DRENGUDREN-65938 format. One record per residue (C-alpha): x negated, y negated, z; residue in three letters. Coordinates in nm, 4 decimals. Each point is the difference from the previous one (the first is absolute). Layout:
+----------+----------+----------+-------+
:       px :       py :       pz : lomar :
+----------+----------+----------+-------+
:        X :        Y :        Z :   ALA :
...
+----------+----------+----------+-------+
This chain:
+----------+----------+----------+-------+
:       px :       py :       pz : lomar :
+----------+----------+----------+-------+
:  -0.0164 :   0.3399 :  -2.5419 :   MET :
:   0.3653 :  -0.0435 :  -0.0785 :   LYS :
:   0.2344 :   0.1571 :   0.2559 :   VAL :
:   0.3517 :   0.0488 :  -0.1248 :   LYS :
:   0.2775 :   0.0086 :   0.2557 :   PHE :
:   0.2429 :   0.1405 :  -0.2541 :   LEU :
:   0.2327 :   0.2670 :   0.1162 :   ILE :
:   0.0420 :   0.3614 :  -0.1013 :   ALA :
:   0.3689 :   0.0315 :   0.0862 :   ILE :
:   0.1857 :   0.3232 :   0.0491 :   THR :
:   0.3513 :   0.0244 :  -0.1358 :   ALA :
:   0.1752 :   0.0296 :   0.3342 :   LEU :
:  -0.1896 :  -0.2845 :   0.1647 :   ALA :
:  -0.0052 :  -0.2348 :  -0.2975 :   ALA :
:   0.2523 :  -0.2637 :   0.1038 :   ALA :
:  -0.1062 :  -0.0707 :   0.3602 :   PRO :
:  -0.3735 :   0.0302 :  -0.0662 :   ILE :
:   0.0167 :  -0.2203 :  -0.3085 :   LEU :
:   0.1894 :  -0.2640 :   0.1951 :   GLY :
:  -0.2559 :  -0.0118 :   0.2800 :   PHE :
:  -0.2917 :  -0.0029 :  -0.2434 :   CYS :
:   0.1518 :  -0.2867 :  -0.1920 :   GLN :
:   0.0190 :  -0.1847 :   0.3338 :   ASP :
:  -0.3667 :   0.0493 :   0.0848 :   VAL :
:  -0.1198 :  -0.0790 :  -0.3509 :   ASN :
:   0.2087 :  -0.3167 :  -0.0095 :   LYS :
:  -0.0588 :  -0.1237 :   0.3538 :   LEU :
:  -0.3650 :   0.1015 :   0.0467 :   ILE :
:  -0.1894 :  -0.1830 :  -0.2717 :   LYS :
:  -0.3649 :   0.0343 :  -0.0825 :   GLN :
:  -0.0645 :  -0.3725 :  -0.0456 :   ASP :
:   0.1178 :  -0.0720 :   0.3550 :   ASP :
:  -0.2101 :   0.2844 :   0.1406 :   VAL :
:  -0.3027 :  -0.1403 :  -0.1839 :   GLU :
:   0.0657 :  -0.3504 :   0.1344 :   ARG :
:   0.0177 :   0.1182 :   0.3610 :   ILE :
:  -0.3063 :   0.2230 :  -0.0032 :   ILE :
:  -0.2085 :  -0.2547 :  -0.1916 :   LYS :
:   0.0848 :  -0.2604 :   0.2635 :   THR :
:  -0.0813 :   0.2240 :   0.2972 :   LEU :
:  -0.3301 :   0.1230 :  -0.1460 :   SER :
:  -0.1227 :  -0.3341 :  -0.1372 :   ALA :
:  -0.3333 :  -0.1412 :   0.1143 :   ASP :
:   0.1702 :  -0.2896 :   0.1797 :   ASP :
:   0.1474 :   0.2537 :   0.2459 :   MET :
:  -0.3634 :   0.0713 :   0.0994 :   GLU :
:   0.0657 :   0.3702 :   0.0543 :   GLY :
:   0.2748 :  -0.0596 :   0.2604 :   ARG :
:  -0.2280 :   0.0688 :   0.2961 :   GLY :
:   0.1601 :  -0.0284 :   0.3443 :   VAL :
:  -0.0363 :  -0.3378 :   0.1734 :   PHE :
:  -0.0812 :  -0.1761 :  -0.3283 :   THR :
:   0.1632 :  -0.2685 :  -0.2124 :   ARG :
:   0.0426 :   0.2672 :  -0.2674 :   GLY :
:   0.2345 :   0.2143 :   0.2069 :   ILE :
:   0.1901 :  -0.3129 :   0.1038 :   GLU :
:   0.0490 :  -0.0836 :  -0.3660 :   LYS :
:   0.1097 :   0.3559 :  -0.0783 :   ALA :
:   0.2545 :  -0.0028 :   0.2849 :   ALA :
:   0.1442 :  -0.3298 :  -0.1246 :   THR :
:   0.0394 :   0.1476 :  -0.3485 :   PHE :
:   0.1769 :   0.3125 :   0.1289 :   ILE :
:   0.2291 :  -0.2139 :   0.2160 :   GLU :
:   0.0961 :  -0.1970 :  -0.3093 :   GLY :
:   0.0805 :   0.3171 :  -0.1920 :   GLU :
:   0.2213 :   0.1323 :   0.2810 :   PHE :
:   0.1790 :  -0.3325 :   0.0331 :   LYS :
:   0.0596 :  -0.0300 :  -0.3745 :   ALA :
:   0.1376 :   0.3538 :  -0.0053 :   ALA :
:   0.2543 :  -0.0881 :   0.2693 :   GLY :
:  -0.1317 :   0.2213 :   0.2813 :   LEU :
:   0.0615 :  -0.0814 :   0.3658 :   LYS :
:  -0.2626 :  -0.0192 :   0.2763 :   PRO :
:  -0.0421 :   0.2977 :   0.2301 :   PHE :
:   0.2006 :  -0.0084 :   0.3239 :   THR :
:  -0.1603 :  -0.2360 :   0.2511 :   GLY :
:  -0.2243 :  -0.1736 :  -0.2520 :   ASN :
:   0.0696 :  -0.3642 :  -0.0912 :   PRO :
:  -0.1464 :   0.0582 :  -0.3448 :   GLY :
:  -0.1548 :   0.2782 :  -0.2036 :   PHE :
:  -0.3198 :   0.0101 :   0.2039 :   ARG :
:  -0.0237 :   0.2472 :   0.2853 :   GLN :
:  -0.2810 :  -0.1619 :   0.1965 :   SER :
:  -0.2175 :   0.1344 :   0.2806 :   PHE :
:  -0.3353 :  -0.0863 :   0.1527 :   ASN :
:  -0.3173 :   0.2036 :  -0.0264 :   MET :
:  -0.3435 :  -0.0302 :   0.1528 :   VAL :
:  -0.2667 :  -0.0258 :  -0.2686 :   SER :
:  -0.3525 :   0.0988 :   0.0986 :   THR :
:  -0.3059 :  -0.1125 :  -0.1956 :   THR :
:  -0.3445 :   0.1518 :   0.0621 :   PRO :
:  -0.2495 :  -0.2500 :   0.1417 :   VAL :
:  -0.3016 :   0.2212 :   0.0649 :   SER :
:  -0.0975 :   0.3651 :   0.0110 :   SER :
:  -0.3101 :   0.1947 :   0.0932 :   LYS :
:  -0.0470 :   0.3740 :   0.0354 :   VAL :
:  -0.3117 :   0.1848 :   0.1116 :   THR :
:  -0.0369 :   0.3785 :  -0.0214 :   ILE :
:  -0.2896 :   0.1718 :   0.1728 :   ASN :
:  -0.1608 :  -0.3404 :   0.0508 :   GLY :
:   0.0126 :  -0.0949 :  -0.3692 :   GLU :
:   0.2219 :  -0.2787 :  -0.1382 :   ASP :
:   0.2531 :   0.1018 :  -0.2648 :   VAL :
:  -0.0217 :  -0.2281 :  -0.3101 :   PRO :
:   0.3108 :  -0.2120 :  -0.0530 :   ALA :
:   0.0577 :   0.1591 :  -0.3424 :   ALA :
:   0.0211 :   0.3409 :   0.1704 :   ASN :
:   0.2511 :  -0.1090 :   0.2629 :   LEU :
:   0.3815 :  -0.0272 :  -0.0011 :   ALA :
:   0.2067 :  -0.0430 :   0.3160 :   ILE :
:   0.3708 :   0.0576 :   0.0508 :   SER :
:   0.1228 :  -0.1769 :   0.3136 :   SER :
:   0.2581 :  -0.2667 :   0.0779 :   SER :
:  -0.1881 :  -0.1197 :   0.3090 :   ALA :
:  -0.3528 :  -0.0748 :   0.1167 :   SER :
:  -0.1917 :   0.2814 :   0.1700 :   PHE :
:  -0.3408 :   0.0856 :   0.1390 :   ASN :
:  -0.1393 :   0.3536 :   0.0171 :   TRP :
:  -0.3152 :   0.0592 :   0.2007 :   THR :
:  -0.0199 :   0.3781 :  -0.0164 :   SER :
:   0.1471 :   0.3089 :  -0.1640 :   THR :
:   0.2375 :   0.0550 :   0.2928 :   ASP :
:   0.3518 :   0.0519 :  -0.1313 :   GLY :
:  -0.1102 :  -0.0373 :  -0.3622 :   VAL :
:   0.0841 :   0.2853 :  -0.2380 :   ASP :
:  -0.2566 :   0.0487 :  -0.2759 :   VAL :
:   0.1678 :   0.1078 :  -0.3245 :   VAL :
:  -0.1453 :   0.0707 :  -0.3447 :   LYS :
:   0.1449 :  -0.0563 :  -0.3451 :   ILE :
:  -0.1908 :   0.2741 :  -0.1761 :   ALA :
:  -0.1114 :   0.0253 :  -0.3619 :   ALA :
:   0.1805 :   0.2265 :  -0.2425 :   GLY :
:   0.3457 :  -0.0426 :   0.1514 :   LYS :
:   0.2937 :  -0.2290 :  -0.0755 :   ASP :
:  -0.0993 :  -0.3416 :   0.1327 :   PHE :
:   0.3513 :  -0.1365 :   0.0505 :   MET :
:   0.1186 :   0.3111 :   0.1820 :   ALA :
:  -0.2937 :  -0.0281 :   0.2413 :   GLN :
:   0.0509 :  -0.3758 :   0.0349 :   TYR :
:   0.3697 :   0.0356 :   0.0894 :   ARG :
:  -0.0821 :   0.2740 :   0.2515 :   ALA :
:  -0.2243 :  -0.2432 :   0.1862 :   VAL :
:   0.3003 :  -0.2096 :   0.1012 :   PHE :
:   0.1644 :   0.2902 :   0.1771 :   SER :
:  -0.3048 :   0.0390 :   0.2221 :   GLY :
:  -0.1075 :  -0.1590 :   0.3260 :   GLY :
:   0.0095 :  -0.3586 :   0.1230 :   LYS :
:  -0.3739 :  -0.0598 :  -0.0544 :   LYS :
:  -0.1765 :   0.1540 :  -0.2971 :   GLN :
:  -0.3311 :  -0.0288 :  -0.1765 :   LEU :
:   0.0523 :   0.1299 :  -0.3533 :   VAL :
:  -0.3100 :   0.0932 :  -0.1982 :   LEU :
:   0.0683 :  -0.0161 :  -0.3742 :   VAL :
:  -0.2159 :   0.2008 :  -0.2384 :   ASP :
:  -0.1926 :  -0.2187 :  -0.2459 :   THR :
:   0.1638 :   0.1770 :  -0.2948 :   SER :
:   0.3052 :  -0.2146 :   0.0795 :   TYR :
:  -0.1817 :  -0.3332 :  -0.0432 :   SER :
:   0.2661 :  -0.1406 :  -0.2356 :   LYS :
:   0.2820 :   0.1000 :   0.2340 :   ASN :
:  -0.1907 :  -0.1528 :   0.2885 :   PHE :
:  -0.0422 :  -0.3285 :  -0.1856 :   GLY :
:   0.3782 :  -0.0264 :  -0.0209 :   ARG :
:   0.0257 :   0.0634 :   0.3747 :   LEU :
:  -0.2452 :  -0.2819 :   0.0681 :   VAL :
:   0.2054 :  -0.2409 :  -0.2149 :   SER :
:   0.3239 :   0.1102 :   0.1638 :   ARG :
:  -0.1086 :  -0.0342 :   0.3603 :   TYR :
:  -0.1763 :  -0.3321 :  -0.0553 :   LYS :
:   0.3464 :  -0.1446 :  -0.0588 :   ARG :
:   0.0927 :   0.0807 :   0.3606 :   GLY :
:   0.3287 :   0.1409 :   0.1194 :   GLY :
:   0.3457 :  -0.0757 :   0.1308 :   THR :
:   0.2210 :   0.1160 :   0.2843 :   SER :
:   0.3381 :  -0.0942 :   0.1402 :   PHE :
:  -0.0042 :  -0.2801 :   0.2541 :   LYS :
:   0.0057 :   0.1456 :   0.3507 :   GLY :
:  -0.0457 :   0.3552 :  -0.1281 :   ALA :
:  -0.1731 :   0.2575 :   0.2145 :   ASP :
:  -0.2758 :   0.0838 :  -0.2427 :   ASN :
:  -0.0587 :   0.3741 :  -0.0062 :   THR :
:  -0.1835 :   0.0115 :  -0.3321 :   ALA :
:  -0.3370 :   0.1776 :   0.0135 :   PRO :
:  -0.3212 :  -0.2020 :  -0.0057 :   VAL :
:  -0.2097 :   0.1409 :  -0.2824 :   ILE :
:  -0.3579 :  -0.0816 :  -0.0974 :   VAL :
:  -0.0833 :   0.1287 :  -0.3486 :   PHE :
:  -0.3686 :   0.0371 :  -0.0824 :   VAL :
:  -0.1386 :   0.1033 :  -0.3375 :   LEU :
:  -0.2803 :   0.2465 :   0.0619 :   GLY :
:  -0.0915 :   0.3264 :   0.1674 :   THR :
:  -0.1380 :   0.0515 :   0.3487 :   TYR :
:  -0.1167 :   0.3371 :   0.1252 :   ALA :
:   0.0984 :  -0.0888 :   0.3541 :   ASP :
:   0.1587 :  -0.3129 :   0.1439 :   VAL :
:  -0.1678 :  -0.0404 :   0.3362 :   LYS :
:   0.0838 :  -0.3645 :   0.0632 :   SER :
:   0.2285 :  -0.2677 :  -0.1403 :   ILE :
:   0.0537 :  -0.3683 :   0.0666 :   ALA :
:   0.2767 :  -0.1870 :  -0.1792 :   ALA :
:   0.1172 :  -0.3576 :   0.0409 :   ASN :
:   0.2920 :  -0.1341 :  -0.2021 :   TYR :
:   0.1571 :  -0.3434 :   0.0343 :   GLU :
:   0.3231 :  -0.1163 :  -0.1632 :   VAL :
:   0.1999 :  -0.3225 :  -0.0081 :   LYS :
:   0.3734 :   0.0441 :   0.0571 :   ALA :
:   0.2580 :  -0.2385 :  -0.1470 :   THR :
:   0.3797 :   0.0175 :   0.0139 :   GLU :
:   0.1553 :  -0.0279 :  -0.3464 :   LYS :
:   0.3451 :   0.0505 :  -0.1564 :   PRO :
:   0.0985 :   0.2686 :  -0.2489 :   LEU :
:   0.3313 :   0.0552 :  -0.1722 :   PHE :
:   0.1949 :   0.2613 :  -0.1891 :   ASN :
:   0.2428 :  -0.1358 :  -0.2580 :   VAL :
:   0.3423 :   0.1622 :   0.0391 :   VAL :
:   0.3254 :  -0.0397 :  -0.1913 :   GLY :
:   0.3326 :   0.1791 :   0.0485 :   VAL :
:   0.3095 :   0.0940 :  -0.1996 :   ILE :
:   0.2694 :   0.0892 :   0.2584 :   PRO :
:   0.1800 :   0.3300 :  -0.0518 :   GLY :
:   0.3708 :   0.0046 :  -0.0808 :   LYS :
:   0.1357 :   0.3014 :   0.1878 :   SER :
:  -0.3092 :   0.1154 :   0.1927 :   LYS :
:  -0.1722 :  -0.3221 :   0.1101 :   PRO :
:  -0.1734 :   0.1671 :   0.2962 :   ASN :
:  -0.1786 :   0.2553 :  -0.2163 :   GLU :
:  -0.3196 :  -0.1305 :  -0.1589 :   TYR :
:  -0.1855 :   0.0932 :  -0.3161 :   VAL :
:  -0.3404 :  -0.1689 :  -0.0113 :   VAL :
:  -0.2097 :  -0.0749 :  -0.3083 :   PHE :
:  -0.3523 :  -0.1097 :   0.0884 :   GLY :
:  -0.3521 :  -0.0612 :  -0.1232 :   GLY :
:  -0.2933 :  -0.1959 :   0.1391 :   HIS :
:  -0.0902 :  -0.3366 :  -0.1488 :   TYR :
:  -0.3371 :  -0.0455 :   0.1692 :   ASP :
:  -0.3303 :   0.1124 :  -0.1441 :   HIS :
:  -0.3708 :  -0.0451 :   0.0741 :   LEU :
:  -0.0445 :  -0.3651 :  -0.0919 :   GLY :
:  -0.3517 :  -0.1101 :  -0.0963 :   ILE :
:  -0.2289 :   0.2935 :   0.0605 :   ILE :
:  -0.3442 :  -0.1028 :  -0.1195 :   LYS :
:  -0.1981 :  -0.3055 :  -0.0959 :   LYS :
:  -0.2164 :  -0.0644 :  -0.3033 :   GLY :
:  -0.0982 :  -0.2945 :  -0.2170 :   ALA :
:   0.1613 :   0.1323 :  -0.3180 :   GLU :
:   0.1912 :   0.3028 :   0.1233 :   GLN :
:   0.3704 :   0.0610 :   0.0383 :   ASP :
:   0.0752 :  -0.0248 :   0.3722 :   THR :
:   0.3779 :   0.0435 :   0.0096 :   ILE :
:   0.1565 :   0.3386 :   0.0714 :   ALA :
:   0.3263 :  -0.0847 :  -0.1772 :   ASN :
:   0.1827 :   0.3170 :   0.1057 :   GLY :
:   0.2078 :   0.0174 :  -0.3163 :   ALA :
:   0.0804 :   0.3685 :   0.0419 :   ASP :
:  -0.0589 :   0.0021 :   0.3778 :   ASP :
:   0.2619 :  -0.1151 :   0.0663 :   ASP :
:   0.1263 :  -0.2833 :  -0.2152 :   ALA :
:   0.1561 :   0.2757 :  -0.2107 :   SER :
:   0.1998 :   0.1332 :   0.2962 :   GLY :
:   0.0996 :  -0.3491 :   0.1163 :   THR :
:   0.1169 :  -0.0766 :  -0.3532 :   THR :
:   0.2163 :   0.3116 :   0.0152 :   ALA :
:   0.1541 :  -0.1108 :   0.3312 :   VAL :
:   0.0874 :  -0.3441 :  -0.1390 :   ILE :
:   0.1359 :   0.1467 :  -0.3224 :   THR :
:   0.2144 :   0.2572 :   0.1814 :   LEU :
:   0.1375 :  -0.2736 :   0.2263 :   ALA :
:   0.1130 :  -0.1949 :  -0.3063 :   LYS :
:   0.1429 :   0.3138 :  -0.1584 :   TYR :
:   0.2119 :   0.1019 :   0.2981 :   TYR :
:   0.1139 :  -0.3549 :   0.0662 :   LYS :
:   0.1300 :  -0.0210 :  -0.3570 :   LYS :
:   0.1787 :   0.3351 :   0.0330 :   LEU :
:   0.1472 :  -0.1091 :   0.3358 :   ASN :
:   0.1377 :   0.3472 :   0.0697 :   ASN :
:  -0.2153 :   0.1286 :   0.2888 :   ASN :
:   0.1964 :   0.1654 :   0.2788 :   GLU :
:  -0.3028 :   0.0148 :   0.2308 :   ARG :
:  -0.2021 :  -0.3063 :   0.0982 :   THR :
:  -0.3092 :  -0.0406 :  -0.2145 :   LEU :
:  -0.3166 :  -0.1468 :   0.1503 :   VAL :
:  -0.2823 :  -0.1171 :  -0.2262 :   PHE :
:  -0.3298 :  -0.0612 :   0.1762 :   VAL :
:  -0.3426 :  -0.1131 :  -0.1128 :   ALA :
:  -0.2249 :   0.1285 :   0.2767 :   PHE :
:  -0.3073 :  -0.1887 :   0.1145 :   THR :
:  -0.3315 :   0.1314 :   0.1358 :   ALA :
:   0.0230 :   0.3521 :  -0.1415 :   GLU :
:  -0.3646 :  -0.0163 :  -0.0955 :   GLU :
:  -0.1080 :  -0.0927 :   0.3528 :   THR :
:   0.1974 :   0.2606 :   0.1918 :   GLY :
:   0.3647 :   0.0034 :  -0.1099 :   GLY :
:   0.0944 :  -0.2722 :   0.2484 :   TYR :
:   0.2843 :  -0.1413 :  -0.2085 :   GLY :
:   0.1846 :   0.3306 :  -0.0212 :   SER :
:  -0.0693 :   0.0691 :   0.3673 :   GLN :
:   0.1620 :  -0.3290 :   0.0973 :   TYR :
:   0.2912 :   0.0498 :  -0.2408 :   PHE :
:   0.0772 :   0.3426 :   0.1471 :   SER :
:   0.0591 :  -0.1597 :   0.3401 :   LYS :
:   0.2549 :  -0.2508 :  -0.1310 :   GLN :
:   0.2698 :   0.2546 :  -0.0800 :   LEU :
:   0.1308 :   0.3309 :   0.1278 :   ASP :
:  -0.1873 :   0.2698 :  -0.1957 :   PRO :
:   0.2913 :   0.2391 :   0.0513 :   ASP :
:   0.2073 :  -0.2324 :  -0.2203 :   LYS :
:  -0.2546 :   0.0063 :  -0.2832 :   VAL :
:   0.1190 :   0.2564 :  -0.2534 :   VAL :
:  -0.3120 :  -0.0153 :  -0.2174 :   ALA :
:  -0.3067 :  -0.2057 :  -0.0850 :   LEU :
:  -0.1179 :  -0.0226 :  -0.3605 :   PHE :
:  -0.3583 :  -0.1173 :   0.0437 :   ASN :
:  -0.1468 :  -0.0900 :  -0.3381 :   ILE :
:  -0.3782 :   0.0044 :  -0.0272 :   GLU :
:  -0.2153 :  -0.0265 :  -0.3126 :   MET :
:   0.2173 :   0.0741 :  -0.3043 :   ILE :
:  -0.2145 :  -0.1887 :  -0.2503 :   GLY :
:  -0.1431 :   0.2942 :  -0.1923 :   LYS :
:   0.1294 :   0.3317 :  -0.1288 :   ALA :
:   0.0057 :   0.2912 :   0.2430 :   ALA :
:  -0.2023 :   0.3163 :  -0.0557 :   LYS :
:   0.3220 :   0.1640 :  -0.1194 :   PHE :
:   0.0279 :  -0.2358 :  -0.2978 :   GLY :
:   0.2678 :  -0.2392 :  -0.1184 :   GLU :
:   0.3246 :  -0.0431 :   0.1913 :   ASN :
:  -0.1265 :   0.1484 :   0.3242 :   SER :
:  -0.0935 :  -0.0972 :   0.3543 :   ALA :
:  -0.0731 :   0.1831 :   0.3223 :   PHE :
:   0.1525 :  -0.0178 :   0.3455 :   ILE :
:  -0.2124 :   0.0372 :   0.3118 :   THR :
:   0.1334 :   0.2397 :   0.2621 :   GLY :
:   0.2292 :   0.1560 :  -0.2607 :   PHE :
:   0.0404 :   0.3138 :   0.2090 :   GLU :
:   0.0945 :  -0.1858 :   0.3193 :   ARG :
:   0.3587 :  -0.0880 :  -0.0999 :   SER :
:   0.2394 :   0.0352 :  -0.2931 :   ASP :
:  -0.0649 :  -0.3620 :  -0.1049 :   PHE :
:  -0.1837 :   0.1170 :  -0.3145 :   GLY :
:   0.2620 :   0.2527 :  -0.1149 :   PRO :
:   0.2740 :  -0.2633 :   0.0446 :   ILE :
:  -0.1910 :  -0.2439 :  -0.2167 :   LEU :
:  -0.0653 :   0.2625 :  -0.2650 :   GLN :
:   0.3659 :   0.1025 :  -0.0043 :   LYS :
:   0.0934 :  -0.3582 :  -0.0806 :   ASN :
:  -0.2395 :   0.0088 :  -0.2969 :   LEU :
:   0.1573 :   0.3034 :  -0.1662 :   GLU :
:   0.0358 :  -0.0709 :  -0.3695 :   GLY :
:  -0.2983 :  -0.2357 :  -0.0087 :   THR :
:  -0.3631 :   0.0575 :  -0.0923 :   ALA :
:  -0.1351 :  -0.1158 :   0.3353 :   PHE :
:  -0.1163 :   0.2428 :   0.2680 :   LYS :
:  -0.1217 :  -0.0349 :   0.3588 :   PHE :
:  -0.2689 :   0.2427 :   0.1156 :   TYR :
:  -0.1411 :   0.0939 :   0.3405 :   PRO :
:  -0.3183 :  -0.1806 :   0.0993 :   ASP :
:  -0.2838 :   0.1622 :  -0.2020 :   PRO :
:  -0.2680 :  -0.1298 :   0.2371 :   TYR :
:   0.0778 :   0.1522 :   0.3423 :   PRO :
:  -0.3668 :  -0.0212 :   0.0978 :   GLU :
:   0.0303 :  -0.3810 :  -0.0114 :   GLN :
:   0.2591 :  -0.0015 :   0.2821 :   ASN :
:   0.1968 :  -0.2689 :  -0.1865 :   LEU :
:   0.3192 :   0.0555 :   0.1981 :   PHE :
:  -0.1572 :  -0.1666 :   0.3038 :   TYR :
:  -0.2074 :  -0.2555 :  -0.1904 :   ARG :
:   0.2687 :  -0.2474 :  -0.1026 :   SER :
:   0.2875 :  -0.2013 :   0.1441 :   ASP :
:   0.2407 :   0.2950 :   0.0040 :   ASN :
:  -0.1981 :   0.1595 :   0.2838 :   ALA :
:   0.1409 :  -0.1985 :   0.2922 :   THR :
:   0.3662 :   0.0639 :  -0.0784 :   LEU :
:  -0.0756 :   0.3616 :  -0.0976 :   ALA :
:  -0.1499 :   0.0535 :   0.3453 :   ALA :
:   0.3317 :  -0.1230 :   0.1432 :   LEU :
:   0.1975 :   0.2599 :  -0.1960 :   GLY :
:   0.0973 :  -0.2033 :  -0.3049 :   VAL :
:  -0.0153 :   0.1674 :  -0.3436 :   PRO :
:  -0.2668 :  -0.2538 :  -0.0952 :   ALA :
:  -0.2002 :   0.0911 :  -0.3075 :   HIS :
:  -0.2440 :  -0.1714 :  -0.2339 :   THR :
:   0.0552 :   0.0045 :  -0.3744 :   ILE :
:  -0.3179 :  -0.0394 :  -0.2049 :   SER :
:  -0.1586 :   0.0797 :  -0.3342 :   THR :
:  -0.3633 :  -0.0700 :   0.0897 :   ASP :
:  -0.2638 :   0.2616 :  -0.0764 :   GLN :
:  -0.1848 :  -0.1017 :   0.3124 :   ILE :
:  -0.2904 :   0.2494 :  -0.0048 :   PRO :
:  -0.1135 :  -0.1402 :  -0.3375 :   THR :
:   0.1269 :  -0.3595 :   0.0194 :   ASP :
:  -0.3155 :  -0.2070 :  -0.0558 :   LYS :
:   0.1819 :  -0.3297 :   0.0574 :   PHE :
:   0.1416 :   0.0846 :   0.3438 :   TYR :
:  -0.1115 :  -0.2573 :   0.2606 :   HIS :
:  -0.2276 :  -0.1797 :  -0.2465 :   THR :
:   0.0035 :  -0.3340 :  -0.1822 :   VAL :
:   0.0936 :   0.1957 :  -0.3138 :   LYS :
:   0.3581 :   0.0613 :   0.1195 :   ASP :
:   0.1389 :  -0.2703 :  -0.2281 :   GLU :
:   0.3105 :  -0.0480 :  -0.2132 :   TYR :
:  -0.1949 :   0.0881 :  -0.3154 :   SER :
:  -0.0512 :   0.3576 :   0.1292 :   THR :
:   0.3718 :   0.0680 :   0.0460 :   LEU :
:   0.2450 :   0.1897 :  -0.2164 :   ASP :
:   0.3063 :  -0.2220 :   0.0384 :   VAL :
:   0.2154 :   0.2480 :  -0.1919 :   ASN :
:  -0.0763 :   0.2567 :   0.2692 :   ASN :
:   0.0985 :  -0.2470 :   0.2728 :   ILE :
:   0.3308 :  -0.0808 :  -0.1698 :   VAL :
:   0.0790 :   0.3683 :  -0.0585 :   ALA :
:  -0.0703 :   0.0825 :   0.3649 :   THR :
:   0.2108 :  -0.2887 :   0.1327 :   ILE :
:   0.2899 :   0.1057 :  -0.2206 :   ARG :
:  -0.0373 :   0.3581 :   0.1214 :   ALA :
:   0.0085 :  -0.1128 :   0.3645 :   ILE :
:   0.3111 :  -0.2062 :  -0.0730 :   ALA :
:   0.1756 :   0.3002 :  -0.1549 :   LEU :
:  -0.1190 :   0.2546 :   0.2520 :   SER :
:   0.0931 :  -0.2042 :   0.3070 :   SER :
:   0.3607 :  -0.0625 :  -0.0959 :   ARG :
:   0.1666 :   0.2858 :   0.1932 :   SER :
:  -0.1872 :  -0.0983 :   0.3176 :   ILE :
:   0.0926 :  -0.3656 :  -0.0483 :   VAL :
:   0.3641 :   0.0932 :  -0.0596 :   SER :
:   0.0181 :   0.2096 :   0.3171 :   GLY :
:   0.0629 :   0.3237 :  -0.1865 :   LYS :
:  -0.3329 :   0.1609 :   0.0953 :   ASP :
:  -0.1896 :  -0.0139 :   0.3295 :   THR :
:  -0.3537 :   0.1453 :  -0.0006 :   PRO :
:  -0.0891 :   0.2389 :   0.2800 :   THR :
:  -0.1966 :  -0.1533 :   0.2876 :   ARG :
:  -0.3708 :   0.0542 :   0.0463 :   ILE :
:  -0.1020 :   0.1489 :   0.3374 :   PRO :
:  -0.1247 :  -0.2773 :   0.2275 :   LYS :
:  -0.3647 :  -0.0029 :   0.0942 :   LEU :
:  -0.0759 :   0.0618 :   0.3639 :   ASP :
:  -0.1627 :  -0.3030 :   0.1594 :   LYS :
+----------+----------+----------+-------+
């Protein structure tokens, strides 16, 4: 599909709009976008899984791009890496017995960052993921439940369950020294008329390991203490399955090499313009796929009240459901971030829409969530048709599946639409803080 970012210009707006569009078309070039995303999604990045040589290689590449562009390190960092330590837990053994009968390993998935031993049903909530309802909605609801849960998954969700098994076999992560309040959840595929007894033993190995966001800054001219953040996560799932002649690498080309490419490209664009009144922060978040730990850490390194907006860019590699020259904004109704962006696109063919998938709860499923909870107008921009995206979180999410024209058009639209916020002219309304 060929996406044209050519402009339908009104008579009154012709001169200023044409000037800005000439800037984005000249400074944001498709060949450079292709180079960046091809590099990040190549097989030698090994899917950019956390704690792997692939994510180390990806971070080094992003650092090089920021340095070449002339960005500065974030305050307090000696370089572009914003490093912190995590505790990685790897499952060693697991055994679950219900009503005196062992649960087969293929029918068992456990979510816990620590070892545990259950000897009875005391304190254990029994929950069911029932047939005929939205699986993901029921799955997300589980995590708002109690501290100890046995979740019985109907066998009609066998494929979904297989993905859970693969996910939880990889283990988990938590901040070093954190008071872990995450629920302990035992997922079992199968139906039981009545759970009269349960025994569960789960052992993990804990190892302290480093993670790192990659952060570059362009200081503001007249409003250096007001921050506009452009972010996207550069981690993905890594190697997710094994097979003699099968593809094993989840390259994460759309998720989220496309968003990281946008962040790098926008950093180069604004550095070349060199006219930002507010300080611009460009961040490649780590560990989004394992719990949003990179964005959580980042949010604690600056005063959220000084962050004017976060443009979180997630999965822009394919056309949106609205067609060419379009994208959607999560949480559109929560601030006037979207209307400001659309105002800046008057006279162009591009349009931002509200999130068309509210049932997916996307606003709190990406790296914007942490800063949004702190009151920042932090929104995700995406084009992904997630309910029907067959490549999402699979080894098929490769460069060959992308529409690079769509990526370039979206990056150019973000560049144009962000300009009044970057210049200090517009300040999006704050989002109400979440009660802790």
